[in-house]
C-alpha positions in Angstrom: 38.4 -227.3 -11.4 38.6 -230.0 -13.9 35.7 -232.6 -13.8 36.8 -236.0 -12.4 35.1 -239.1 -11.8 32.3 -239.2 -8.8 34.2 -242.5 -6.9 37.6 -240.6 -7.4 36.4 -237.2 -6.1 34.9 -239.2 -3.1 37.8 -241.3 -2.5 35.9 -244.6 -3.7 36.9 -247.1 -6.4 34.9 -249.7 -7.7 37.2 -252.6 -9.0 36.6 -256.2 -9.5 32.9 -255.8 -8.7 33.8 -255.2 -5.0 33.5 -251.6 -3.6 36.2 -250.5 -1.3 36.8 -247.7 0.6 40.1 -245.4 -0.1 40.5 -243.3 3.1 41.0 -239.7 2.8 44.4 -238.4 3.9 44.1 -238.2 7.7 46.7 -236.5 10.2 48.4 -239.7 11.0 48.8 -240.7 7.5 50.3 -237.1 6.7 52.9 -237.8 9.6 53.8 -241.1 8.6 54.4 -239.9 5.2 56.9 -237.2 6.4 58.8 -239.7 8.4 58.9 -242.0 5.4 62.5 -243.1 4.0 62.8 -243.4 0.4 65.3 -245.1 -1.7 68.4 -243.5 -3.2 67.2 -244.8 -6.8 63.6 -244.8 -7.7 61.7 -246.4 -11.0 60.5 -243.1 -13.0 57.0 -243.4 -14.4 56.7 -240.2 -16.8 53.4 -238.5 -16.7 51.9 -236.8 -19.5 49.6 -233.9 -18.8 49.7 -234.7 -15.3 51.2 -233.7 -11.9 51.0 -235.6 -9.0 50.9 -234.0 -5.5 51.9 -235.2 -2.1 48.8 -237.2 -0.6 46.6 -237.2 -3.6 45.2 -240.3 -5.2 44.7 -240.2 -8.8 44.1 -242.7 -11.4 46.6 -243.4 -14.1 46.2 -244.9 -17.6 49.3 -246.5 -18.7 50.1 -247.0 -22.4 53.7 -247.2 -23.0 55.6 -250.7 -23.0 58.5 -249.5 -20.5 55.6 -247.8 -17.9 53.9 -251.2 -18.4 56.9 -253.2 -17.7 57.7 -251.0 -14.7 54.4 -251.0 -12.8 54.0 -254.6 -13.2 57.4 -255.2 -11.6 57.0 -252.4 -9.0 53.4 -253.7 -8.1 55.0 -257.1 -7.2 57.5 -255.5 -4.9 57.4 -252.4 -2.6 54.9 -250.6 -4.7 56.9 -247.3 -4.6 57.9 -245.6 -7.8 58.8 -242.1 -8.7 56.2 -240.2 -10.7 57.5 -237.1 -12.6 56.0 -234.7 -15.3 57.4 -234.6 -19.1 58.0 -231.2 -20.1 56.3 -232.0 -23.5 53.6 -234.5 -24.1 54.8 -235.3 -27.8 57.9 -237.1 -26.6 57.4 -240.9 -27.0 60.6 -242.0 -25.2 61.9 -239.3 -22.9 65.4 -238.6 -21.6 67.1 -237.1 -18.5 66.7 -233.7 -20.0 62.8 -234.2 -21.0 61.6 -234.1 -17.4 61.0 -231.0 -14.9 63.5 -231.8 -12.0 61.3 -232.3 -9.2 58.5 -235.1 -8.9 56.5 -237.1 -6.3 57.1 -240.2 -4.6 54.0 -242.4 -5.3 52.8 -245.6 -4.2 50.4 -248.1 -6.3 47.3 -248.9 -4.3 45.5 -251.2 -7.2 46.0 -252.0 -10.7 43.5 -252.8 -12.9 43.0 -254.2 -16.5 40.2 -252.4 -18.4 38.1 -254.1 -21.1 39.6 -251.7 -23.7 42.8 -253.6 -23.1 44.6 -250.7 -21.3 46.1 -250.9 -17.7 45.0 -248.3 -15.1 46.6 -247.8 -11.7 45.3 -246.1 -9.0 48.4 -244.1 -7.0 48.9 -242.2 -4.2 51.2 -239.4 -3.9 53.9 -239.7 -0.6 56.4 -236.8 -0.6 58.6 -234.7 -3.3 61.9 -235.7 -4.5 64.7 -234.4 -7.0 65.9 -236.4 -9.7 69.6 -235.8 -10.2 70.9 -238.4 -13.1 69.3 -241.1 -14.6 71.3 -244.7 -14.0 69.3 -246.9 -16.1 67.1 -246.8 -19.2 66.1 -250.6 -20.0 64.0 -252.1 -19.7 62.3 -249.1 -17.8 63.7 -245.7 -16.2 65.7 -245.7 -13.0 67.2 -242.5 -11.6 69.3 -241.3 -8.6 66.8 -239.0 -6.6 67.3 -237.0 -3.6 64.3 -236.7 -1.0 63.0 -233.3 -0.4 61.2 -232.1 2.7 58.0 -231.7 3.3 56.3 -227.9 2.6 57.4 -226.0 5.4 54.5 -224.1 7.5 52.8 -221.0 7.0 54.7 -217.9 8.3 51.3 -216.2 9.3 48.8 -218.8 10.9 45.8 -216.0 11.0 46.6 -215.3 7.0 46.7 -218.6 5.8 43.8 -219.9 7.8 41.9 -216.9 5.6 43.6 -218.1 2.7 42.5 -221.4 3.1 38.8 -220.7 3.8 38.8 -218.4 0.6 40.0 -221.5 -1.4 37.7 -223.8 -0.1 34.7 -221.5 -0.5 35.8 -220.7 -4.2 36.2 -224.5 -5.0 32.7 -224.7 -3.8 31.4 -222.1 -6.0 33.1 -223.6 -8.9 31.6 -226.8 -8.0 28.3 -225.2 -7.7 28.3 -223.0 -10.9 30.0 -226.0 -13.7 27.3 -228.0 -14.9 30.2 -230.6 -15.5 31.4 -231.1 -12.1 29.3 -233.4 -9.8 27.7 -231.7 -6.8 28.8 -234.8 -5.0 32.3 -233.4 -5.3 32.1 -231.3 -2.4 31.7 -233.9 0.1 35.5 -234.8 -0.5 36.3 -231.0 0.4 34.4 -231.5 4.0 36.3 -234.8 4.8 39.7 -233.6 4.0 41.1 -233.0 7.7 44.9 -231.8 6.7 45.5 -228.0 5.4 48.2 -229.2 3.5 46.2 -232.3 1.5 43.5 -229.7 0.8 45.7 -227.2 -0.8 47.2 -230.3 -2.8 44.0 -231.7 -3.5 42.6 -228.4 -5.0 46.0 -227.7 -6.9 45.7 -231.4 -8.6 42.5 -230.6 -9.7 43.0 -227.1 -11.1 41.7 -226.6 -14.8 45.3 -225.4 -15.8 48.4 -226.8 -17.7 51.1 -229.0 -16.7 53.6 -226.0 -16.3 51.2 -224.1 -14.0 50.7 -227.3 -11.6 54.1 -227.9 -11.9 55.1 -224.6 -10.2 52.7 -225.1 -7.7 54.7 -228.5 -6.7 58.0 -226.7 -6.7 56.7 -224.1 -3.9 58.4 -225.2 -0.5 56.2 -222.8 1.7 52.6 -224.0 1.8 51.4 -220.4 2.6 53.1 -219.2 -0.9 51.6 -222.4 -2.6 48.3 -221.5 -1.2 48.4 -217.8 -2.6 49.4 -219.3 -6.0 46.7 -221.5 -6.3 44.1 -219.1 -5.2 45.2 -217.0 -7.7 44.6 -219.5 -10.6 41.4 -220.5 -8.9 40.0 -216.8 -9.2 41.0 -216.9 -12.8 39.0 -220.0 -13.2 36.0 -218.7 -11.2 36.0 -215.9 -13.7 35.9 -218.0 -16.9 33.1 -220.2 -15.2 31.4 -217.0 -14.6 31.5 -215.3 -18.3 30.5 -218.7 -19.7 27.7 -218.9 -17.7 26.8 -215.1 -18.6 27.2 -215.7 -22.4 25.2 -219.0 -22.3 22.6 -216.9 -20.0 22.3 -213.9 -22.5 22.1 -216.2 -25.6 19.0 -218.4 -23.7 17.5 -215.1 -23.0 18.1 -213.1 -26.3 16.2 -216.4 -28.1 13.5 -216.3 -25.4 13.0 -212.6 -26.1 12.9 -212.9 -29.6 10.3 -216.0 -29.1 8.4 -213.9 -27.3 8.1 -211.0 -29.4 7.3 -213.0 -32.5 4.5 -214.7 -30.8 3.1 -211.3 -29.4 3.1 -209.7 -32.7 1.4 -212.4 -34.5 -1.4 -211.9 -31.9 -1.2 -208.1 -32.1 -1.4 -208.6 -36.0 -4.4 -210.9 -35.7 -6.1 -208.4 -33.4 -5.4 -205.4 -35.7 -6.9 -207.4 -38.4 -10.1 -208.1 -36.7 -10.4 -204.5 -35.3 -9.9 -203.3 -39.2 -6.5 -201.2 -37.9 -3.4 -202.5 -39.3 -1.0 -199.4 -39.4 1.6 -201.1 -41.1 -0.1 -202.2 -44.0 -2.0 -199.0 -44.1 1.6 -197.3 -44.3 2.7 -199.8 -47.2 -0.4 -199.3 -49.1 0.1 -195.4 -48.7 3.8 -195.9 -50.4 2.1 -198.1 -53.1 -0.3 -195.0 -53.8 2.5 -192.7 -54.1 4.9 -194.9 -56.4 1.6 -195.1 -58.7 2.2 -191.2 -59.2 5.6 -191.1 -59.9 7.3 -190.7 -63.3 10.2 -192.8 -62.3 12.5 -195.0 -64.9 11.5 -198.9 -65.1 14.5 -199.9 -63.2 13.5 -197.8 -60.1 9.9 -199.1 -60.1 11.4 -202.5 -60.1 13.5 -201.7 -57.3 10.5 -200.3 -55.3 8.5 -203.5 -56.0 11.4 -205.5 -54.8 11.9 -203.5 -51.5 8.2 -203.5 -50.4 7.9 -207.2 -51.2 11.0 -207.3 -48.5 9.3 -205.0 -46.2 6.0 -206.7 -45.8 7.9 -209.9 -45.0 9.6 -207.9 -42.0 8.6 -207.8 -38.1 7.6 -204.4 -37.8 9.3 -204.2 -34.5 12.4 -205.2 -35.7 15.3 -202.7 -36.2 15.5 -203.2 -40.0 11.9 -202.4 -40.5 12.4 -198.6 -39.8 15.8 -198.6 -42.1 13.6 -200.2 -45.0 10.6 -197.6 -44.3 13.0 -194.7 -44.4 14.5 -196.2 -47.8 11.5 -196.5 -49.3 9.7 -193.2 -48.0 13.1 -191.4 -49.5 12.7 -193.3 -52.9 9.0 -192.3 -53.4 10.0 -188.6 -52.1 12.4 -187.7 -54.8 11.0 -186.0 -57.7 12.2 -188.5 -60.3 11.6 -186.7 -64.0 9.5 -183.9 -62.1 10.8 -180.4 -63.1 9.4 -177.0 -62.7 8.8 -174.9 -65.6 11.4 -172.1 -66.9 10.4 -168.7 -67.7 12.0 -167.3 -70.6 10.8 -163.5 -70.2 14.7 -162.1 -70.8 13.4 -158.6 -69.6 11.8 -159.6 -66.4 14.9 -161.9 -65.8 17.0 -158.7 -66.4 14.7 -156.6 -64.1 15.0 -159.2 -61.1 18.6 -159.4 -61.4 19.4 -155.7 -61.6 16.7 -154.9 -58.7 18.5 -157.5 -56.3 22.4 -156.9 -57.7 23.9 -153.5 -58.4 26.7 -154.0 -61.0 27.8 -157.6 -61.6 27.3 -157.2 -65.2 29.2 -159.9 -66.4 27.1 -162.3 -64.2 24.0 -161.1 -65.2 25.1 -161.3 -69.0 25.8 -165.0 -68.5 22.6 -165.7 -66.9 20.5 -164.1 -69.6 22.7 -165.7 -72.4 21.5 -168.9 -70.8 17.9 -168.2 -70.7 18.3 -167.0 -74.4 19.8 -170.4 -75.2 17.3 -172.5 -73.2 14.2 -171.0 -75.1 15.9 -171.4 -78.3 16.9 -175.0 -78.0 14.3 -176.0 -75.3 16.5 -178.4 -73.3 20.0 -178.3 -72.6 22.3 -179.3 -69.7 22.5 -176.8 -67.2 26.1 -174.7 -66.6 28.2 -175.1 -63.6 29.1 -171.7 -62.9 31.6 -170.6 -60.0 31.5 -167.4 -58.7 35.0 -166.0 -57.4 35.6 -163.0 -55.3 36.1 -161.4 -51.9 33.4 -162.0 -49.1 30.5 -159.7 -49.1 30.3 -159.1 -52.7 27.1 -160.9 -53.2 28.1 -164.0 -54.7 25.8 -166.1 -52.3 22.5 -164.0 -53.2 23.2 -164.0 -56.5 21.9 -167.5 -56.6 18.7 -166.6 -55.1 18.4 -163.8 -57.8 18.9 -166.6 -60.7 16.4 -168.9 -59.1 13.6 -166.0 -59.1 14.7 -165.0 -62.2 14.4 -168.7 -63.9 11.0 -169.5 -61.9 12.7 -172.4 -60.0 13.4 -173.7 -56.6 16.2 -172.6 -54.4 18.6 -174.6 -52.5 21.7 -173.9 -50.6 24.4 -176.2 -49.3 27.5 -174.9 -47.5 30.8 -176.9 -48.2 32.8 -175.4 -45.4 34.8 -177.6 -43.5 32.8 -180.5 -45.2 35.4 -183.7 -44.2 33.3 -186.8 -44.6 32.5 -188.4 -48.1 29.5 -189.9 -47.1 28.1 -186.3 -46.6 27.6 -186.1 -50.7 27.4 -190.0 -51.5 25.3 -190.8 -48.5 25.7 -194.1 -46.3 24.9 -197.5 -47.2 21.8 -199.0 -45.8 23.7 -201.2 -43.7 24.7 -198.6 -41.3 22.5 -198.1 -38.5 20.8 -194.3 -38.9 21.8 -194.1 -42.3 20.8 -191.6 -44.7 21.5 -190.3 -48.2 23.8 -187.6 -49.1 23.1 -183.8 -48.5 22.9 -183.5 -52.3 19.8 -185.9 -52.6 18.3 -184.8 -49.1 18.4 -181.6 -50.4 16.7 -182.3 -53.9 14.2 -184.3 -52.1 13.1 -181.3 -50.0 12.6 -179.0 -53.3 10.4 -181.2 -54.8 11.8 -180.5 -58.5 14.8 -182.1 -60.3 16.0 -178.8 -61.9 16.3 -176.4 -59.0 19.1 -173.8 -58.7 21.4 -175.4 -56.6 24.2 -173.3 -54.6 27.3 -175.1 -53.2 28.6 -172.3 -51.0 32.3 -172.0 -50.1 33.6 -174.9 -52.3 37.2 -173.7 -51.9 37.1 -174.8 -48.4 36.2 -178.5 -48.7 38.8 -180.8 -47.3 41.0 -183.1 -49.1 41.7 -186.8 -48.9 41.5 -187.9 -45.1 40.4 -190.8 -43.0 36.8 -190.5 -44.2 37.3 -190.2 -47.9 38.1 -187.6 -50.4 34.8 -185.3 -50.4 36.4 -182.7 -53.0 36.9 -186.0 -55.3 33.0 -187.0 -54.6 31.9 -183.4 -56.2 33.5 -184.2 -59.3 30.5 -186.8 -60.3 28.2 -183.9 -59.2 29.6 -180.9 -61.1 30.2 -183.0 -64.2 27.8 -182.5 -66.9 29.0 -185.5 -68.7 28.6 -187.8 -65.6 26.1 -186.4 -63.2 23.2 -187.8 -65.1 23.7 -191.0 -63.5 24.7 -189.7 -59.8 25.2 -192.9 -57.7 24.2 -192.4 -53.8 25.1 -195.2 -51.7 21.8 -194.8 -49.9 19.5 -194.9 -52.8 22.0 -198.0 -54.4 20.5 -196.5 -57.9 21.2 -193.7 -60.1 19.7 -190.1 -60.1 19.7 -187.5 -62.8 21.4 -184.1 -61.5 21.9 -182.8 -64.9 18.8 -180.4 -65.0 20.2 -179.0 -61.8 21.5 -175.5 -62.3 24.8 -175.7 -59.7 26.4 -172.4 -58.8 29.5 -172.7 -56.7 31.1 -169.9 -54.7 34.6 -169.3 -53.6 36.7 -166.7 -52.2 40.0 -168.4 -54.0 40.8 -170.7 -56.6 43.9 -171.6 -55.4 42.5 -174.5 -52.9 40.0 -175.8 -55.0 40.7 -179.4 -56.5 42.4 -178.8 -60.0 40.1 -181.5 -61.6 36.9 -179.9 -60.0 37.8 -176.3 -60.9 38.3 -177.8 -64.8 34.3 -178.7 -64.7 33.2 -175.1 -63.8 32.7 -172.2 -65.4 34.7 -169.2 -63.3 33.2 -166.0 -63.3 34.9 -163.3 -61.1 32.9 -161.3 -59.0 35.2 -158.2 -58.1 34.9 -155.5 -54.9 33.1 -152.5 -55.5 33.9 -148.9 -55.8 33.2 -146.3 -53.5 30.3 -144.7 -55.3 29.1 -148.2 -56.1 29.0 -149.4 -52.4 27.4 -146.0 -51.5 24.5 -146.7 -54.3 24.3 -150.6 -52.8 23.7 -149.0 -49.4 21.1 -146.6 -50.7 19.1 -149.2 -52.5 19.7 -152.4 -50.5 21.2 -151.7 -47.0 19.6 -149.1 -45.7 15.7 -150.5 -46.5 16.9 -153.8 -45.2 18.2 -152.7 -42.0 15.5 -149.9 -41.4 13.0 -153.3 -41.5 15.3 -155.2 -39.3 15.5 -152.5 -36.8 11.9 -151.6 -36.6 12.3 -148.2 -38.1 10.2 -146.1 -40.5 12.0 -144.4 -43.5 10.9 -141.0 -42.4 12.4 -141.3 -39.0 16.3 -141.3 -40.3 18.1 -140.2 -43.6 21.5 -140.6 -44.7 23.4 -137.6 -47.2 25.8 -138.7 -49.8 28.6 -137.5 -47.5 27.8 -139.6 -44.5 27.6 -142.9 -46.5 30.9 -141.8 -47.9 32.7 -141.3 -44.9 31.2 -144.6 -43.2 32.8 -146.3 -46.3 36.1 -144.7 -46.4 36.7 -144.0 -42.5 35.4 -147.4 -41.1 35.4 -149.9 -43.5 38.1 -151.8 -45.4 36.7 -154.5 -47.7 36.0 -155.1 -51.1 32.3 -156.3 -50.4 29.5 -154.5 -48.1 29.5 -156.9 -45.4 30.9 -154.5 -42.6 29.1 -151.5 -44.4 26.1 -153.3 -43.3 27.2 -153.7 -39.8 28.1 -150.0 -39.6 24.9 -148.9 -40.9 22.9 -151.1 -38.6 24.9 -149.3 -35.7 23.6 -145.9 -37.1 20.1 -147.1 -37.3 19.7 -148.9 -33.8 21.6 -145.4 -32.1 18.8 -143.6 -34.0 16.0 -146.0 -32.5 17.1 -145.7 -29.3 16.5 -141.9 -29.4 13.0 -142.3 -31.1 12.0 -145.0 -28.1 13.3 -142.6 -25.7 11.5 -139.5 -27.3 14.5 -137.3 -27.1 15.2 -134.6 -29.6 17.1 -136.1 -32.6 18.1 -135.0 -35.9 16.4 -137.2 -38.5 19.4 -136.8 -40.9 22.5 -138.0 -39.7 25.6 -135.6 -40.4 29.1 -136.8 -40.7 30.0 -135.2 -37.3 27.7 -137.7 -35.6 29.8 -140.7 -36.8 32.4 -139.9 -34.1 30.0 -140.2 -31.3 28.2 -143.5 -33.2 30.9 -145.4 -34.5 33.7 -144.1 -32.4 37.1 -142.6 -34.2 37.8 -143.5 -37.9 39.5 -147.0 -38.1 40.8 -146.6 -41.5 42.9 -144.1 -43.6 42.7 -144.6 -47.4 44.4 -141.3 -48.1 47.9 -142.2 -47.0 51.0 -140.9 -49.0 54.2 -141.0 -48.6 56.8 -137.9 -48.4 59.3 -138.9 -51.3 62.0 -137.0 -49.4 63.1 -140.5 -48.2 64.7 -142.7 -50.8 64.3 -146.8 -50.7 60.4 -146.6 -49.8 58.0 -147.4 -52.9 53.8 -148.1 -53.0 53.1 -151.6 -54.2 49.6 -153.2 -54.9 48.9 -156.6 -53.1 46.0 -158.8 -53.6 44.1 -160.2 -50.3 41.2 -162.6 -49.6 38.9 -159.3 -48.9 40.3 -157.4 -52.0 43.5 -155.2 -53.2 45.7 -153.5 -50.6 48.3 -150.9 -51.2 51.4 -151.8 -49.5 55.0 -150.3 -48.6 57.9 -151.6 -49.5 61.2 -150.0 -47.4 65.1 -150.5 -47.9 67.6 -149.0 -45.7 71.4 -149.0 -45.6 74.2 -149.5 -42.9 77.7 -150.1 -43.0 78.6 -153.4 -43.2 79.9 -156.3 -45.8 76.7 -156.4 -48.1 74.3 -158.8 -45.9 70.8 -159.1 -47.1 68.2 -159.2 -44.3 64.4 -159.5 -45.2 61.8 -159.1 -42.7 57.9 -158.5 -42.2 56.4 -162.2 -42.3 57.6 -162.8 -45.7 56.7 -166.1 -47.7 59.2 -168.1 -49.3 58.3 -166.6 -53.2 58.6 -163.1 -51.8 61.7 -163.8 -50.5 63.0 -165.0 -53.8 61.9 -161.6 -55.7 63.9 -159.9 -53.3 66.8 -161.7 -54.0 66.4 -161.7 -57.7 65.8 -157.9 -57.4 68.8 -157.4 -55.5 71.0 -159.5 -57.8 69.5 -158.1 -60.9 70.4 -154.5 -59.4 74.2 -155.4 -58.9 74.5 -156.8 -62.4 73.3 -153.7 -63.8 74.9 -150.9 -61.3 76.9 -149.5 -64.5 73.6 -148.3 -66.0 72.3 -146.9 -62.7 75.7 -145.2 -62.2 76.2 -147.4 -58.8 80.1 -148.5 -58.1 80.0 -152.3 -57.6 82.1 -151.7 -54.2 78.9 -150.1 -52.9 77.3 -153.5 -52.6 79.9 -154.6 -50.3 80.1 -151.5 -48.3 76.8 -151.6 -47.3 74.2 -154.0 -45.4 70.9 -154.3 -47.2 67.7 -154.4 -44.9 64.2 -154.8 -46.8 61.0 -154.6 -44.7 57.7 -154.7 -45.5 55.5 -153.1 -42.5 52.5 -154.7 -40.8 54.7 -158.0 -39.9 52.1 -159.7 -38.4 50.4 -160.1 -41.5 51.7 -162.9 -43.5 52.7 -162.0 -47.1 53.9 -163.9 -49.9 53.5 -164.1 -53.8 55.7 -162.7 -56.8 53.9 -159.7 -57.4 56.1 -157.3 -55.1 59.4 -158.0 -57.8 59.4 -154.7 -59.3 58.3 -152.5 -56.3 61.2 -154.3 -54.4 64.0 -153.6 -57.2 62.4 -149.8 -57.4 63.1 -149.4 -53.6 66.6 -150.9 -53.8 67.7 -148.8 -56.7 66.2 -145.9 -54.9 68.2 -146.3 -51.8 71.3 -147.2 -53.5 71.3 -144.2 -56.0 69.4 -142.0 -53.1 66.7 -140.8 -56.2 63.5 -139.7 -55.0 60.5 -141.9 -55.9 57.9 -139.9 -58.2 54.8 -139.1 -56.0 51.2 -140.8 -56.2 53.1 -143.9 -58.1 52.3 -147.5 -57.3 53.6 -150.6 -59.1 52.9 -154.5 -59.1 54.7 -157.0 -61.7 56.7 -160.1 -61.3 60.4 -160.2 -62.1 63.2 -162.3 -63.5 66.7 -162.6 -63.5 67.0 -161.4 -67.6 65.2 -158.4 -66.3 61.9 -159.0 -67.7 58.4 -157.9 -66.0 55.9 -160.9 -66.1 52.0 -160.2 -65.5 50.6 -160.9 -62.1 46.5 -161.5 -61.1 44.3 -159.6 -59.4 44.7 -156.6 -61.3 40.9 -155.2 -61.0 41.1 -155.5 -56.9 44.9 -154.0 -56.9 43.4 -151.1 -59.0 40.3 -150.2 -56.7 43.0 -150.2 -53.6 44.9 -147.9 -55.7 42.0 -145.4 -56.7 41.2 -145.4 -52.9 44.5 -144.5 -51.9 44.5 -141.4 -54.3 46.8 -143.0 -56.6 47.4 -141.5 -59.9 50.3 -143.5 -61.8 50.2 -147.4 -62.0 53.1 -149.3 -63.7 52.4 -152.9 -64.6 53.5 -155.6 -67.3 52.7 -154.8 -70.7 51.1 -158.3 -70.8 48.6 -157.2 -68.2 47.2 -154.5 -70.8 44.4 -156.7 -71.7 43.1 -156.9 -68.4 42.8 -153.1 -67.8 40.9 -153.3 -71.3 38.3 -155.4 -69.5 37.5 -153.1 -66.9 34.6 -150.7 -66.9 36.1 -147.1 -67.6 34.3 -145.8 -64.4 36.6 -147.7 -62.6 39.8 -146.4 -64.2 38.7 -142.9 -64.4 41.5 -140.7 -62.9 44.4 -143.3 -63.3 47.1 -143.5 -65.6 48.8 -146.6 -66.5 52.1 -147.1 -67.7 52.9 -150.7 -69.3 56.7 -151.7 -69.4 58.5 -154.9 -70.2 61.9 -154.5 -68.6 62.7 -153.8 -64.9 65.2 -151.0 -66.3 61.8 -149.1 -67.8 60.5 -148.7 -64.2 63.7 -146.7 -63.0 63.0 -144.4 -65.9 59.8 -143.7 -64.6 59.3 -144.2 -61.1 62.6 -142.4 -60.0 63.4 -138.6 -60.3 66.5 -137.5 -61.3 66.5 -135.2 -57.9 68.1 -136.9 -55.3 67.6 -137.2 -51.4 69.8 -135.0 -49.1 69.9 -138.0 -46.7 68.5 -141.3 -45.6 66.0 -140.2 -42.9 63.1 -141.6 -41.0 60.2 -142.4 -43.0 57.4 -140.1 -42.5 54.0 -140.4 -43.8 51.7 -137.5 -44.4 47.9 -137.8 -44.7 46.0 -135.3 -46.9 
């Protein structure tokens, strides 16, 4: 409700020095108003920002010239006029269309000339009328009007009484809670006898706009008007409560801050008297640590500035703990503190050989780094990236390098990293802010030149709503930039150029190109069966014996047993699953040892079926070459190389080509190229062109649940198509890999070493690859390719000459697989 003058609310008006009582509307007055006749035309008094309700007395300040003429003339006569609200208060000279259609007949009770020169009238609403048209505009407005009946009675007396009671109670509460409404206003509500007048009085004093009040005036039924007014009153009540809550909270917060300040000052004084000032002691400890730091001058200046800021802070304030955390981080970081490098190359070589079997390239690179570091005395550390399948020892290699160098070791997993702040840190303005994980890890080690392994760098998320972590790593891994690595929490640079970063990845394809360009990539390939057996003997078995609590004299593995576990129970480039199988065998032996049953200390090959179950893999698959159109290819996967079979079948039709086996777009394109090249060179293969229109061609690559893609199956598909159409048998124990073009060229492919290992495991003897892959073969150790024959080709037709026999199959039949 809006605040009104006390006298007005009470029904009093003080004019000309005499106090007169303006009676509150009684029941008799209400009946008189209802029976009152109104003329057909009325002088119109425009109201701005106000709506007059029947029975309500309100003061109106008159300022417009037309309105002044109107009230002076009316006040001399019958004192009756029509008060009607304008639609817009900006219009100075309103016309017929500028008024709401319904207004209130009013009677002038008093007219008073105010000291400021304004004229104020006190008017009382009588009954509503409807304005039809304007009949006069000068010297003031006169309109033709139609009398409207009074508000109709309530449809439900009991409900109306409840609504009226609620409205009255809510009005009392608003008067009580609003500091700008005088408490005497409640007396007026107590003195109103008429229900209709009580509703109109409250509607008139609602703190809402003219449009809402006009809607209330135009409602004919008093119960409906009460319900609508109660809704507006409820909103006003909520606003009053909200304002009071805000003011109370602000006052409470100020009081609490002042109280805390005085208490802290008293506590500080007491602690000083007792000699127990913890905060001062903490600051003094920080200063003592700072004296021992070898940090640059700029960092020292930052420290002094931030410590001074900390001393001025209230220890109970939230910012105090953030500031203390920042200074702790600053003094704990190893500024220009380096561990001593050991340059004993022979010892380093022994450590690397002790912990890892094979991996000569990686070891040679580490030894080279040590040699250069010993000669030069100082150099920027290289950024190495070990790429290879899981389980080949990429991560554990970092520990061996750290030991060989005599440096501290850190490992940070980047798998699934999505937030750039994990690398660069959060700004101090955030609650719970902390440095990035790079700075946190450096802080833990206590040296500025550790071996830092960034594990799974290929699984870092790209740009997203939380930034771009892959791009943030660019500064970390760039030797030209990481001398001044900026962490958002530190708000200053830190030198990472002496850190030896080692990244690991399963594939280069998902690594950001700019990030890949900053690293020296070293491929860590899979192991041969003989290497896996040696790794198991040297590392895996001793490790598992220790973990399972079994002594070395209680169990032994023969070479044949290890080879059978590798061949029949694992299918991987690394040794992770091999370690799990060995652990299961040792746990089985531990059970027999504990139960004191008779058991053999030496594990036999026949025991594996009982312990590990039936063999899970068969490496020695060979295709029966009596079936044309089936050729062995070589594929690369994330877990190493695999052999795959390409099957082609022909059926009567019109030359339709069908591809199945969950193939990717690139592999589908390779199949299309192979088929089109076969058509264009059909004369060389003695295939009649009509044959291609006669048969539907179906190319299938087994294991359809596994997605397959890439161009390396091109010559395999071409050879299978040629075999199917010519019905020539495929040479046994032959595998191939290579990309093809429409010109008939065979292009090089990747993953050669992994593919060759897969071929050797499957007893393949002859391998067909591109001439341009010869350099990859020459780079492989001789023991890896022992027993294999390589055939290098440039053109697709050369594959046919070697891979297909002159002998033809009797008829296309079901594909059969034999196992040696």
